[in-house]
RODO-2510 file (C-alpha; in nm, 4 decimals, decimal comma):
residues 517
     n   res          X          Y          Z
     1     m     0,0000     0,0000     0,0000
     2     k     0,1052     0,3508    -0,0715
     3     k     0,2173     0,5463     0,2321
     4     s     0,2566     0,9225     0,2191
     5     h     0,1734     1,2224     0,4301
     6     v    -0,1943     1,2901     0,4577
     7     f    -0,4053     1,5724     0,3294
     8     t    -0,7549     1,5499     0,4744
     9     v    -0,9930     1,6914     0,7269
    10     l    -1,1119     1,5013     1,0275
    11     t    -1,4019     1,7114     1,1470
    12     l    -1,5366     1,7269     1,4995
    13     s    -1,8398     1,5415     1,3798
    14     s    -1,7875     1,2368     1,1745
    15     l    -2,1187     1,1911     0,9993
    16     i    -2,4297     1,4014     0,9573
    17     v    -2,6664     1,1291     0,8527
    18     m    -2,4405     0,8461     0,9028
    19     t    -2,4538     0,7411     0,5445
    20     a    -2,3542     0,3831     0,4956
    21     l    -1,9854     0,3149     0,4842
    22     t    -1,8063     0,0563     0,2786
    23     g    -1,5065    -0,1589     0,3622
    24     c    -1,1506    -0,2243     0,2636
    25     s    -1,1041    -0,5915     0,1922
    26     k    -1,3560    -0,8496     0,0829
    27     s    -1,4325    -1,1166     0,3384
    28     s    -1,3635    -1,4758     0,2623
    29     e    -1,6127    -1,6826     0,0644
    30     e    -1,9790    -1,6804     0,1585
    31     t    -2,0685    -1,9472     0,4067
    32     s    -2,3623    -2,1703     0,3362
    33     s    -2,6966    -2,0656     0,4768
    34     k    -2,8126    -2,4251     0,5147
    35     p    -2,8330    -2,5666     0,8660
    36     a    -2,5044    -2,7060     0,9885
    37     v    -2,6725    -2,9881     1,1772
    38     t    -2,9791    -3,2056     1,1489
    39     g    -3,1908    -3,4040     1,3881
    40     d    -3,0960    -3,3841     1,7535
    41     a    -2,7273    -3,3181     1,6968
    42     k    -2,5840    -2,9976     1,8393
    43     p    -2,3808    -2,7501     1,6335
    44     t    -2,0125    -2,7733     1,7089
    45     d    -1,7220    -2,5344     1,7097
    46     t    -1,5233    -2,5723     1,3888
    47     g    -1,2093    -2,4223     1,5409
    48     k    -0,9626    -2,5734     1,7871
    49     n    -1,2421    -2,7119     2,0030
    50     a    -1,4167    -2,9019     1,7225
    51     d    -1,4702    -3,2023     1,9447
    52     k    -1,6821    -3,0074     2,1946
    53     a    -2,0556    -2,9566     2,1468
    54     l    -2,1814    -2,6013     2,1910
    55     e    -2,4377    -2,5395     2,4605
    56     p    -2,7300    -2,3093     2,3626
    57     v    -2,6803    -1,9427     2,4550
    58     e    -2,8531    -1,6101     2,3946
    59     l    -2,6419    -1,3083     2,2959
    60     t    -2,7421    -0,9460     2,3426
    61     w    -2,6265    -0,6872     2,0869
    62     y    -2,6698    -0,3154     2,1546
    63     y    -2,6518    -0,0645     1,8706
    64     p    -2,8036     0,2747     1,7850
    65     g    -3,0733     0,3246     1,5256
    66     t    -3,4399     0,3695     1,4560
    67     v    -3,6577     0,0817     1,5745
    68     q    -3,8039    -0,1010     1,2747
    69     k    -4,1608    -0,2307     1,2666
    70     d    -4,0568    -0,5788     1,1535
    71     a    -3,7459    -0,6050     1,3711
    72     a    -3,8834    -0,9087     1,5552
    73     l    -3,9495    -1,0944     1,2287
    74     v    -3,5970    -1,0259     1,1077
    75     q    -3,4529    -1,1304     1,4441
    76     d    -3,6393    -1,4605     1,4197
    77     e    -3,4898    -1,5268     1,0751
    78     i    -3,1418    -1,4354     1,1999
    79     n    -3,1795    -1,6793     1,4868
    80     k    -3,2703    -1,9657     1,2549
    81     i    -2,9249    -1,9257     1,1000
    82     t    -2,7277    -1,8651     1,4197
    83     k    -2,9067    -2,1458     1,6044
    84     a    -2,8125    -2,3911     1,3319
    85     k    -2,4535    -2,2764     1,2914
    86     i    -2,3339    -2,1845     1,6421
    87     n    -2,6276    -2,2875     1,8651
    88     a    -2,6880    -1,9259     1,9664
    89     t    -2,9772    -1,6843     1,9422
    90     v    -2,9292    -1,3095     1,9306
    91     k    -3,1372    -1,0370     2,0905
    92     l    -3,1099    -0,7186     1,8827
    93     s    -3,1367    -0,4254     2,1243
    94     v    -3,1741    -0,1031     1,9266
    95     i    -3,1435     0,2241     2,1185
    96     d    -3,2537     0,5558     1,9684
    97     w    -2,9682     0,7566     1,8179
    98     g    -3,0003     1,0456     2,0578
    99     a    -3,0152     0,8254     2,3673
   100     y    -2,7544     0,5658     2,2753
   101     d    -2,4467     0,7316     2,4217
   102     q    -2,6073     0,8090     2,7565
   103     k    -2,7734     0,4681     2,7922
   104     m    -2,4561     0,2795     2,7107
   105     n    -2,2688     0,4876     2,9671
   106     v    -2,5180     0,3700     3,2301
   107     i    -2,5107     0,0082     3,1105
   108     n    -2,1309    -0,0034     3,1220
   109     a    -2,1048     0,1860     3,4496
   110     t    -2,3418    -0,0553     3,6248
   111     n    -2,1704    -0,3637     3,4782
   112     e    -2,4913    -0,4832     3,3167
   113     q    -2,4427    -0,8176     3,1482
   114     y    -2,4495    -0,8018     2,7672
   115     d    -2,2392    -0,9407     2,4870
   116     i    -2,1802    -0,7002     2,1984
   117     a    -2,2140    -0,3249     2,1495
   118     f    -2,1509    -0,0805     1,8696
   119     t    -1,8701     0,1594     1,9600
   120     s    -1,6774     0,4330     1,7837
   121     s    -1,5028     0,7639     1,8285
   122     w    -1,8335     0,9519     1,8115
   123     t    -2,0700     0,7466     2,0282
   124     n    -2,0195     0,4952     2,3110
   125     n    -1,6601     0,6131     2,2969
   126     y    -1,4215     0,3313     2,2165
   127     y    -1,1120     0,4578     2,3962
   128     q    -1,2956     0,5684     2,7072
   129     n    -1,4682     0,2313     2,7393
   130     v    -1,1390     0,0491     2,6970
   131     a    -0,9841     0,2681     2,9654
   132     k    -1,2737     0,1914     3,2006
   133     g    -1,2383    -0,1816     3,1427
   134     s    -1,5795    -0,2158     2,9780
   135     f    -1,4583    -0,4148     2,6770
   136     a    -1,2816    -0,7501     2,6556
   137     p    -0,9448    -0,7868     2,4760
   138     l    -1,0005    -0,9678     2,1473
   139     d    -0,6638    -1,0831     2,0112
   140     d    -0,6980    -1,4476     2,1123
   141     l    -1,0715    -1,4548     2,0392
   142     l    -1,0157    -1,3262     1,6860
   143     t    -0,7463    -1,5825     1,6179
   144     k    -0,9450    -1,8787     1,7524
   145     y    -1,3034    -1,7958     1,6634
   146     a    -1,2946    -1,5431     1,3777
   147     p    -0,9962    -1,6360     1,1576
   148     k    -1,1677    -1,5353     0,8316
   149     l    -1,2664    -1,1980     0,9733
   150     k    -0,9153    -1,1347     1,1014
   151     a    -0,7561    -1,2346     0,7702
   152     s    -0,9897    -1,0120     0,5700
   153     m    -0,8004    -0,6916     0,6601
   154     p    -0,4331    -0,5896     0,6675
   155     a    -0,2556    -0,6052     1,0020
   156     q    -0,2060    -0,2285     1,0123
   157     f    -0,5828    -0,1795     1,0168
   158     w    -0,6131    -0,4012     1,3228
   159     d    -0,3183    -0,2120     1,4727
   160     a    -0,5304     0,1029     1,4548
   161     t    -0,7708    -0,0488     1,7096
   162     k    -0,5023    -0,1400     1,9616
   163     v    -0,4744     0,0113     2,3075
   164     d    -0,1630    -0,0913     2,4998
   165     n    -0,0971    -0,3344     2,2148
   166     k    -0,4299    -0,5161     2,2515
   167     i    -0,7280    -0,5199     2,0151
   168     y    -1,0640    -0,4310     2,1712
   169     g    -1,2719    -0,3460     1,8627
   170     i    -1,4051    -0,5553     1,5737
   171     i    -1,3750    -0,3465     1,2583
   172     n    -1,6800    -0,3079     1,0368
   173     q    -1,5273    -0,2945     0,6904
   174     q    -1,6092     0,0346     0,5274
   175     i    -1,4475     0,3203     0,3417
   176     f    -1,1331     0,3793     0,5450
   177     a    -0,9957     0,6419     0,3057
   178     k    -1,2338     0,9104     0,4209
   179     a    -1,2909     1,2488     0,2672
   180     y    -1,5725     1,4873     0,3475
   181     g    -1,7712     1,6423     0,0698
   182     v    -2,1200     1,7436    -0,0376
   183     y    -2,4172     1,5515    -0,1765
   184     i    -2,6637     1,7680    -0,3714
   185     r    -3,0060     1,6770    -0,5053
   186     k    -2,9621     1,6319    -0,8789
   187     d    -3,2992     1,7841    -0,9676
   188     l    -3,2007     2,1101    -0,8008
   189     a    -2,8461     2,1055    -0,9372
   190     d    -2,9875     2,0611    -1,2883
   191     k    -3,2559     2,3257    -1,2388
   192     y    -3,0032     2,5911    -1,1404
   193     g    -2,7260     2,4837    -1,3769
   194     l    -2,4766     2,3729    -1,1119
   195     d    -2,1790     2,1920    -1,2669
   196     i    -2,0742     1,9648    -0,9811
   197     k    -1,7224     1,9400    -1,1276
   198     t    -1,6665     2,3060    -1,0415
   199     v    -1,7263     2,2462    -0,6684
   200     k    -1,3849     2,2163    -0,5010
   201     k    -1,4330     2,4017    -0,1728
   202     s    -1,7217     2,4988     0,0507
   203     e    -1,7374     2,8560    -0,0837
   204     d    -1,8220     2,7153    -0,4274
   205     l    -2,1576     2,6030    -0,2883
   206     e    -2,2761     2,9493    -0,1877
   207     p    -2,4075     3,0726    -0,5285
   208     f    -2,6135     2,7536    -0,5620
   209     f    -2,7437     2,7827    -0,2067
   210     d    -2,8432     3,1449    -0,2778
   211     q    -3,0422     3,0289    -0,5810
   212     v    -3,2195     2,7645    -0,3744
   213     l    -3,3163     3,0203    -0,1109
   214     k    -3,4501     3,2548    -0,3742
   215     g    -3,6279     3,0051    -0,5956
   216     e    -3,7440     2,7193    -0,3703
   217     k    -4,0095     2,7858    -0,1106
   218     g    -3,9835     2,5542     0,1894
   219     i    -3,6387     2,4148     0,1032
   220     t    -3,3383     2,4780     0,3288
   221     p    -3,0028     2,4467     0,1486
   222     l    -2,8179     2,2314     0,4047
   223     a    -2,9465     1,9415     0,6154
   224     l    -2,8272     1,9359     0,9760
   225     n    -2,9471     1,7958     1,3073
   226     n    -2,8710     1,8558     1,6718
   227     e    -2,6986     1,5225     1,7372
   228     v    -2,4128     1,4778     1,4899
   229     n    -2,3249     1,7693     1,2673
   230     a    -2,0803     1,8503     0,9943
   231     t    -2,1258     2,1995     0,8574
   232     l    -1,8133     2,2956     0,6662
   233     p    -1,4940     2,0973     0,6293
   234     y    -1,2179     2,2839     0,8049
   235     k    -0,9921     2,5178     0,6109
   236     s    -0,7016     2,3463     0,7841
   237     q    -0,6776     1,9764     0,8370
   238     f    -0,6518     1,7977     1,1694
   239     d    -0,5612     1,4427     1,2584
   240     t    -0,7680     1,3675     1,5665
   241     i    -0,6287     1,1696     1,8583
   242     g    -0,8370     0,9320     2,0658
   243     d    -1,1743     1,0824     1,9833
   244     q    -1,3079     1,3592     1,7659
   245     f    -1,4009     1,6034     2,0354
   246     s    -1,1450     1,6239     2,3155
   247     p    -0,8706     1,8864     2,2844
   248     g    -0,5510     1,7731     2,1161
   249     v    -0,4918     1,7185     1,7434
   250     v    -0,1963     1,7137     1,5055
   251     m    -0,2055     1,9587     1,2179
   252     i    -0,1650     1,7964     0,8795
   253     g     0,1752     1,8819     0,7372
   254     d     0,3486     1,8800     1,0746
   255     k     0,5904     1,5899     1,0495
   256     g     0,7015     1,6618     1,4046
   257     l     0,3538     1,5494     1,5177
   258     k     0,3109     1,8361     1,7614
   259     v    -0,0182     1,8203     1,9507
   260     v    -0,2199     2,1413     1,9712
   261     n    -0,5556     2,2375     2,1183
   262     q    -0,7647     2,2708     1,8022
   263     y    -1,0068     2,5121     1,9676
   264     e    -0,7251     2,7639     2,0073
   265     t    -0,6191     2,7563     1,6411
   266     p    -0,7099     3,0295     1,3919
   267     e    -0,8286     2,7553     1,1570
   268     m    -1,0948     2,6485     1,4038
   269     k    -1,2117     3,0045     1,4532
   270     t    -1,2428     3,0429     1,0754
   271     h    -1,4439     2,7227     1,0634
   272     f    -1,6900     2,8507     1,3217
   273     e    -1,7068     3,1893     1,1455
   274     d    -1,8001     3,0139     0,8218
   275     a    -2,0706     2,8164     1,0012
   276     k    -2,2092     3,1388     1,1480
   277     k    -2,2082     3,2994     0,8032
   278     w    -2,4037     3,0081     0,6573
   279     f    -2,6538     3,0187     0,9431
   280     d    -2,7066     3,3931     0,9058
   281     k    -2,7568     3,3572     0,5299
   282     g    -3,0318     3,1032     0,5897
   283     y    -2,8450     2,8004     0,4558
   284     i    -2,9135     2,6265     0,7903
   285     k    -3,2528     2,5940     0,9629
   286     k    -3,3111     2,8424     1,2409
   287     d    -3,4313     2,5647     1,4721
   288     v    -3,1389     2,3305     1,3972
   289     t    -3,0412     2,2950     1,7628
   290     s    -3,3814     2,1374     1,8350
   291     t    -3,3933     1,9247     1,5181
   292     k    -3,3332     1,5571     1,5930
   293     r    -3,1683     1,3139     1,3539
   294     d    -3,4904     1,1309     1,2650
   295     q    -3,6656     1,4609     1,1991
   296     a    -3,3853     1,5766     0,9692
   297     d    -3,3975     1,2437     0,7853
   298     g    -3,7736     1,2758     0,7479
   299     d    -3,7389     1,6302     0,6173
   300     m    -3,4809     1,5153     0,3625
   301     k    -3,7180     1,2436     0,2412
   302     a    -3,9918     1,5059     0,2174
   303     g    -3,7720     1,7225    -0,0056
   304     k    -3,7119     1,9989     0,2491
   305     y    -3,3319     2,0078     0,2059
   306     a    -3,1143     2,0603    -0,0995
   307     a    -2,7843     1,9121     0,0201
   308     l    -2,5949     1,7422     0,2983
   309     i    -2,2299     1,7220     0,3960
   310     s    -2,0905     1,3775     0,4706
   311     v    -1,8197     1,1314     0,3796
   312     v    -1,8146     1,1036    -0,0009
   313     k    -1,7384     0,7614    -0,1399
   314     p    -1,8027     0,5371    -0,4401
   315     g    -2,1696     0,4470    -0,4657
   316     g    -2,2745     0,7061    -0,2102
   317     e    -2,5196     0,8757    -0,4438
   318     q    -2,7076     0,5518    -0,4983
   319     e    -2,7187     0,4747    -0,1272
   320     l    -2,8726     0,8131    -0,0571
   321     k    -3,1221     0,7654    -0,3396
   322     g    -3,2345     0,4444    -0,1725
   323     k    -3,2640     0,6206     0,1615
   324     y    -3,4246     0,9488     0,0577
   325     g    -3,5779     0,8827    -0,2841
   326     f    -3,3880     1,1567    -0,4710
   327     e    -3,0992     1,1314    -0,7151
   328     f    -2,7816     1,3000    -0,5927
   329     v    -2,4559     1,4322    -0,7315
   330     s    -2,1466     1,4668    -0,5142
   331     a    -1,8147     1,6477    -0,4890
   332     y    -1,5128     1,6007    -0,2638
   333     l    -1,4168     1,9014    -0,0515
   334     e    -1,0886     1,7424     0,0627
   335     k    -0,8513     1,4615    -0,0271
   336     p    -0,8997     1,1063     0,1078
   337     v    -0,6745     0,9657     0,3785
   338     v    -0,6595     0,6412     0,5748
   339     s    -0,6399     0,7309     0,9430
   340     t    -0,6931     0,5677     1,2794
   341     e    -1,0087     0,7757     1,3153
   342     g    -1,1399     0,6447     0,9839
   343     i    -1,0929     0,2862     1,0957
   344     i    -1,2351     0,3136     1,4473
   345     s    -1,5392     0,5180     1,3435
   346     t    -1,7471     0,2000     1,3210
   347     l    -1,6633    -0,0957     1,5451
   348     n    -1,8319    -0,3622     1,7529
   349     a    -1,6906    -0,4655     2,0886
   350     i    -1,7480    -0,7595     2,3197
   351     s    -1,8423    -0,6637     2,6730
   352     k    -1,6202    -0,7569     2,9639
   353     t    -1,9430    -0,8729     3,1298
   354     s    -2,0252    -1,1213     2,8524
   355     k    -2,0725    -1,4756     2,9807
   356     n    -2,0064    -1,6109     2,6322
   357     p    -1,7295    -1,4051     2,4663
   358     e    -1,6241    -1,7017     2,2503
   359     r    -1,9751    -1,7402     2,1088
   360     a    -2,0036    -1,3640     2,0632
   361     m    -1,6889    -1,3718     1,8510
   362     m    -1,8212    -1,6685     1,6545
   363     f    -2,1321    -1,4621     1,5839
   364     m    -1,9158    -1,1716     1,4665
   365     e    -1,7330    -1,4126     1,2363
   366     l    -2,0663    -1,5122     1,0838
   367     m    -2,1840    -1,1530     1,0580
   368     n    -1,8726    -1,0655     0,8590
   369     t    -1,8506    -1,3748     0,6366
   370     d    -2,2023    -1,5101     0,5899
   371     k    -2,3654    -1,3040     0,3148
   372     q    -2,7153    -1,4266     0,3865
   373     l    -2,6910    -1,3299     0,7525
   374     y    -2,5366    -0,9909     0,6778
   375     n    -2,7977    -0,8998     0,4176
   376     l    -3,0759    -1,0212     0,6442
   377     i    -2,9899    -0,7748     0,9210
   378     s    -2,9054    -0,5028     0,6688
   379     h    -3,2033    -0,5301     0,4331
   380     g    -3,4581    -0,7626     0,5905
   381     i    -3,6455    -1,0592     0,4443
   382     e    -3,6419    -1,1234     0,0704
   383     n    -3,9747    -1,0622    -0,1091
   384     k    -4,1086    -0,8850     0,1999
   385     h    -3,8626    -0,6007     0,2567
   386     y    -3,6718    -0,6240    -0,0722
   387     v    -3,6743    -0,8114    -0,4021
   388     k    -3,3876    -0,9305    -0,6189
   389     v    -3,3444    -0,7211    -0,9330
   390     e    -3,0300    -0,8952    -1,0463
   391     d    -2,7906    -1,1428    -0,8870
   392     n    -2,6409    -0,8890    -0,6455
   393     v    -2,8837    -0,5968    -0,6856
   394     i    -3,2025    -0,5441    -0,4850
   395     g    -3,4962    -0,3062    -0,4929
   396     m    -3,8176    -0,2338    -0,3074
   397     p    -4,1122    -0,4736    -0,3422
   398     s    -4,4028    -0,3557    -0,5552
   399     g    -4,5937    -0,0787    -0,3828
   400     v    -4,3309    -0,0362    -0,1101
   401     t    -4,1183     0,2767    -0,0684
   402     a    -3,8299     0,3648     0,1613
   403     e    -4,0828     0,5467     0,3805
   404     t    -4,3367     0,2619     0,3984
   405     n    -4,0921    -0,0281     0,4214
   406     s    -4,1383    -0,2023     0,7557
   407     y    -3,7676    -0,2927     0,7747
   408     n    -3,5214    -0,0464     0,6238
   409     p    -3,2593     0,0521     0,8866
   410     n    -2,9994     0,1916     0,6421
   411     t    -2,7165     0,1151     0,8844
   412     d    -2,5424    -0,1726     0,7090
   413     w    -2,2082    -0,0056     0,7861
   414     m    -2,2769    -0,0862     1,1511
   415     f    -2,3190    -0,4613     1,1200
   416     g    -2,0126    -0,5956     0,9402
   417     n    -1,8399    -0,6050     0,6031
   418     q    -2,0459    -0,4071     0,3546
   419     f    -1,8638    -0,5726     0,0660
   420     n    -2,0870    -0,8699     0,1422
   421     g    -2,3944    -0,6537     0,0906
   422     y    -2,6331    -0,6248    -0,1994
   423     y    -2,6278    -0,3170    -0,4175
   424     t    -2,9465    -0,1144    -0,3906
   425     d    -2,9242     0,0265    -0,7432
   426     k    -2,7866    -0,1071    -1,0724
   427     s    -2,5755     0,2053    -1,1164
   428     q    -2,4032     0,1245    -0,7865
   429     v    -2,2509    -0,1996    -0,9185
   430     g    -1,8726    -0,1827    -0,8928
   431     a    -1,8701     0,0515    -0,5917
   432     w    -1,7213    -0,2155    -0,3648
   433     e    -1,4208    -0,2648    -0,5944
   434     a    -1,3823     0,1107    -0,6372
   435     t    -1,3810     0,1543    -0,2616
   436     q    -1,1165    -0,1143    -0,2225
   437     k    -0,9021     0,0680    -0,4767
   438     l    -0,9514     0,3991    -0,2952
   439     n    -0,8591     0,2444     0,0395
   440     n    -0,5492     0,0821    -0,1065
   441     e    -0,4202     0,3872    -0,2924
   442     a    -0,5012     0,6739    -0,0538
   443     a    -0,2360     0,8394     0,1596
   444     f    -0,1866     0,6960     0,5077
   445     s    -0,1853     0,9177     0,8132
   446     d     0,1491     0,9528     0,9877
   447     l    -0,0430     0,8597     1,3032
   448     l    -0,1978     0,5425     1,1610
   449     g    -0,1612     0,2728     1,4227
   450     f    -0,1173     0,5132     1,7132
   451     s    -0,3803     0,4506     1,9800
   452     f    -0,4296     0,7012     2,2568
   453     n    -0,4834     0,5584     2,6046
   454     p    -0,7045     0,8130     2,7839
   455     e    -0,6856     0,6484     3,1262
   456     p    -0,4316     0,8946     3,2766
   457     v    -0,6630     1,1867     3,1943
   458     n    -1,0015     1,0140     3,1869
   459     s    -1,1568     1,2365     3,4510
   460     k    -1,0395     1,5487     3,2700
   461     i    -1,1753     1,4202     2,9378
   462     a    -1,5112     1,3742     3,1112
   463     q    -1,4911     1,7331     3,2357
   464     v    -1,4042     1,8806     2,8957
   465     t    -1,6778     1,6697     2,7355
   466     t    -1,9302     1,8372     2,9644
   467     v    -1,8019     2,1756     2,8487
   468     l    -1,8102     2,0773     2,4824
   469     n    -2,1656     1,9497     2,5177
   470     q    -2,2598     2,2943     2,6413
   471     y    -2,0990     2,4975     2,3628
   472     l    -1,9975     2,2929     2,0608
   473     n    -2,3285     2,2290     1,8875
   474     a    -2,4148     2,5975     1,8749
   475     l    -2,0748     2,6797     1,7259
   476     q    -2,0867     2,3936     1,4756
   477     t    -2,4308     2,4893     1,3477
   478     g    -2,3561     2,8610     1,3412
   479     t    -2,6318     2,9481     1,5851
   480     s    -2,3745     3,1198     1,8067
   481     g    -2,0894     3,3362     1,6848
   482     p    -1,7303     3,2491     1,7736
   483     n    -1,6275     3,6024     1,8683
   484     t    -1,8042     3,5791     2,2018
   485     v    -1,8694     3,2079     2,2567
   486     l    -1,5366     3,0610     2,1458
   487     p    -1,3287     3,2516     2,4081
   488     q    -1,5683     3,1238     2,6753
   489     l    -1,5291     2,7702     2,5446
   490     i    -1,1496     2,7922     2,5456
   491     q    -1,1438     2,9343     2,8987
   492     k    -1,3730     2,6637     3,0347
   493     l    -1,1801     2,3904     2,8524
   494     k    -0,8595     2,5076     3,0171
   495     a    -1,0268     2,5090     3,3569
   496     a    -1,1492     2,1544     3,2915
   497     g    -0,7998     2,0270     3,2118
   498     a    -0,7520     2,0723     2,8352
   499     d    -0,3824     2,1552     2,8679
   500     d    -0,3179     1,8361     3,0637
   501     i    -0,4964     1,6310     2,7959
   502     v    -0,2841     1,7885     2,5215
   503     k     0,0303     1,7227     2,7252
   504     e    -0,0638     1,3560     2,7802
   505     k    -0,1392     1,3041     2,4119
   506     q     0,1967     1,4525     2,3196
   507     a     0,3789     1,2301     2,5665
   508     q     0,2170     0,9165     2,4299
   509     i     0,2865     1,0159     2,0682
   510     d     0,6510     1,0875     2,1510
   511     k     0,6835     0,7451     2,3112
   512     w     0,5156     0,5819     2,0107
   513     k     0,7435     0,7685     1,7694
   514     a     1,0466     0,6373     1,9534
   515     t     0,9320     0,2790     1,8991
   516     k     0,8853     0,3456     1,5271
   517     k     1,2513     0,4453     1,4928
***
């Protein structure tokens, strides 16, 4: 793989609508969906313990999303497969997007017994949970019970998940070479003569947004919500450390890897000024700070937004068409890079409280290698929630739309290797291979493989997180101006321990650099 210095933006918010993400390397061959056993025989472990019958167990899997009407039907179909193959059933526990982070904090803090949970840098924070001892180390479990999953990705990608040289996160294969950009409704781009090839930076969007405001009653140019926001990609580029929000980043282009508090940089102030400008111009809804994710998604489906900012990737336009019903065009606003943040943005972890970590890992192996199982949780039941259009292409059943479909979670990037997934549009065919190529050829971050251990400053990270929760959303959405609010934020961050966090990050990077020499 090509390694070079990176040129990208890692924004404070990773995804506005959490568009589906695609992976790096194709999993091993599809496993058969036929039952592994017949009669009264029990399924057996096919690994080192092949001579031992597996006792029946139930696994609990927590992840964020919107509860689907037919979730129970899909869960029953999933359990037919898992019961036959690993003698396990799975309870899918979906928690609303806005409540997920808080509820998982309580679940982990009280040592509630569960087996698997979605984790990332932006919700149910991966590094903080590892530091608290909430997740089980996975190195041996991966080797023994998920060999195909482990072999499906290069070692350096697994290295990106390590804390103190141990793996705690199961990577959901996706687009690791991330670059933020804009998706624009094609009907509006065509109507106002926007040549998407001319869009290179955020300022290039403003004439089009002005036309939308003038000519389209009831349409807001940019879709945002109050949970996870990306307004404008930063004018400067940051490589985040540990998580997206806590103080302490490395500026792209600094080969010395000096850690700085991003909130004190002129680039960050410019970013917030741009957001304020867009808000004042009317590009962003006035009530954005009270607009929830589901509401913003519903408004996009209803045609109330012209564009959204998110990770741009091969096939993204078709995925959004399937989700919102409109055709889209897209443009990169930065260059792709493979970074630790890009890899850990969508993981699953096994709880330290799990009574069956081996079986949980066996389930993760199936979820990442069994195409039938993966597409079942991603798209539902064939001929009920989708129909086959071609061999690897699906569509909606007759009379069913994305809005009326009783199982359409649109979070396949959360469940496993999306390269095992069906395409949702004929024009999307080839996107998996294109994504592989992008992942393989993009620049690699100089910090790829560095994992920040937040334990020495965990209490201070909690304190700065409280401060950021108070101020950051208003600055990101432009509802508050940086001239008055940003100095208050910086002052309160310092009082909460921001300087100590920056110092600790620098110390760990310096130690890591020494080992690289």
